[in-house]
Residue, then its C-alpha position, 0 to 999 in steps of 0.5 A: v447817974t443822970t443829973e438835972a444838967d444832963s436832962i432835956y429839961s435844962s435845955v428846952d424852951v417852950g415852943d421847941y420841937v421834940s422828936y418822940t414816937p409813941s410805942k403803939t402802932s394801932y389802937t381801936i376805939a370801941s363804938s360804945a365809947t363814941g356812939h358811932t356805928s362801928s369801932q375806929t382804929i388809929n395809929p398813935s406812932e404816926l404822930n412823932l413830932w411834938r412841941v413843948i407847951r409847958k415845963n412843969n415844976d417836977g421836971s416833966i415836960d408837956l408836949v402837944s403834937e405838931y400835927v393831927s392824926s391822919k384819920s378822923v374820928y366820929f362822935n355821935a348822938r347822946t353816947g358821943y356827948k356823954n363820953y366825949i371828954g373821957t373817950l378823948n383822954t383814953i385815946a390820948n393814953s394810947y400815945e404814951t410810951s413806958g419809960v419815956t412819958s409819965g402821963s397824957r391828956y387830951m388837948g383842952y382837958d382841965g378837970q371837966t366831967e369826963y363821963i356824964t352820968d346825970d344825963s337828965a338835961l339831955f332828955e329835956k324837951s325844953a331848954p334846961w338853961t337860958e344863959d350862954t355858957t361862961a366860966s362863971n356860970s358853969p365852973k368845974g364840978s358845978t351841977r350844970e357842968r356835970q350835966g353837960g352844960g359846957d365849960m371854958l376849961y379848955e382854954t387852959d390848953t388852947n392858951l398854952v398851945k397858942a403861946a408855944c406855937g403861935t396859932l391853934k391851926a394844925f396840919r396833917g403830916g404830909f398834907s402841909s398845904n391844908a389845915y384840918k379840924y380837930y377836937v378839943a376837950g370841952r362841951t358847950f350849951e347854946y341857948w337862942t330863944v324858945p324853942y332853939w337850943k343846942f349842945h355842942i362838942r368843941y373843936v378847932d376849925e381850919t382857920g385855927r379858931s376855937s369853935g363851939g363845935y359840932l351839933i349833937h343835940y338841938s331843941g330836944q332832938f339828937n342829931l344823928a349826922n356823922n360828926l368827925a374831926y382829927l386828933r391832937p393829943i398832949v403827952t408828958l415827958k417824964s423827968g430826967i429824960i436825956a435827948l439823944s440828939g437835936d437842938g430843938t429846931k424843926n429841922s433838928p428836934w430834940k430826939v427822946n426815943 
């Protein structure tokens, strides 16, 4: 019988390294989910070094990938914007492993609208809103947030990751000399002055700064350029997991599968 004292939960600290390998070696993202011209395929199992970002009260543990995916993913135009957060969460699901994880989310997800169904604001020829996006004027579930007007909810995860890892900057495994841009689950609306206004999808840039992100829609026109960045998912280790080896350091991470 596994006791709490046996499980990894009693030993790990926030910031510790965990060796965890997702079971899937291939996952295809449909073009209908991203608005890109073709489907895109990633290898979830390549992300096999993770960091503890939160120990949950139920004994589970949230992990963020130490590295970003080796392949970038494209999101384009209105379809990419409407599906952005839901598609990222679906992609994050591909990093789970039966018997080891109990859930997943894409980094930055905290209850935002996953799929925009009321896309009326995305067809406006004049700015649908005139104020900058803030937590107070675009809260979760508000009309504006549901229509794609942006949110600050991504900060829950970016704050967890900064506290655990010391930075939001991330690298690709095997390419340690360069940091890479990766997506964060969040949308934003930027108003300048008539007639300039923009919808963006969020990312963390190469310096580790959380940015308003890629331009998707501007002044009534959708940007058809290819918007690409890398992936950095979050998975939740189920309660009662026992470490096979390790001590939580980068050279000797807690090995869970």
